[in-house]
N, C-alpha and C positions, 0 to 999 in steps of 0.2 A: 601194674599187675600183670601185662601179657607176657613178658619175658619168663617171670618163674613158672607159666604156666606150659609156656613153649619148652622148656626144660624138662619139665616133668613130665610133659608128652614123649620128647624125644628119651627120655631115660627107660621108658616103657617100650622102644623100639618102634615108636609112631614115626612116621616120614611126614616132614612139614612143608609143605606146598606155598609159597608165597606169590600172588597176583598183586604187584604194584596198581592201584586204581588210580590215585591221585598223587600231586607233589607231596612227596614225604622227607624225613630225615633219615629213610631206610640206611643208608651208605653210611651216615656218620652215627649210629647206634649199633656199635660190635653186637650186643645182645641178639638182635635181630638179624643184623647183616651176614651172620654166619651161616643163615639158612639162605641158600642158594633161591632166588626168584624165578618164576617162569619168566618172566618179561625182563627186560631192561629197565630197572629203577629211573634211569634219567630219560625214559620215554613212557611215563606213566598210561595204563589204559585210557583214562577220559579224555586225554589229548591226541589219540590215534584215529586215522579212518575208519569207517564200518570195516572193510578190509583187511584194515591191520588189527583190530580188535578181533574180528573173527578168526584171524594165522593164531593171536596169542592165546583164544579161548580153544582152537584144535590143539595146541602145544601142551596145554593145560590137560585137556584130555585124556591125551595120548599118554603125558606121564602118571595119571591117572590109572589107566587100563594097564599099563606096564607096571606098576607097582601093585597093582590088584591081580595081577596075571604075570608073574615073572616067567622069563624064558628059560630053559635048563642050560 
């Protein structure tokens, strides 16, 4: 069910940000992997050290901020 919902959101101009939390088939699913993940799908969030998790969350926050307030 998720891929059709993602496609509908994208068709409306919404940006999709993925954070890979645990081991998944993300890279083997073209309907999902076409959306770039914030973090490395081969290194899911759950397996990272606290410092690495904080770095991924900072990347996610920065991407959201950039999308919310685009620079000219």
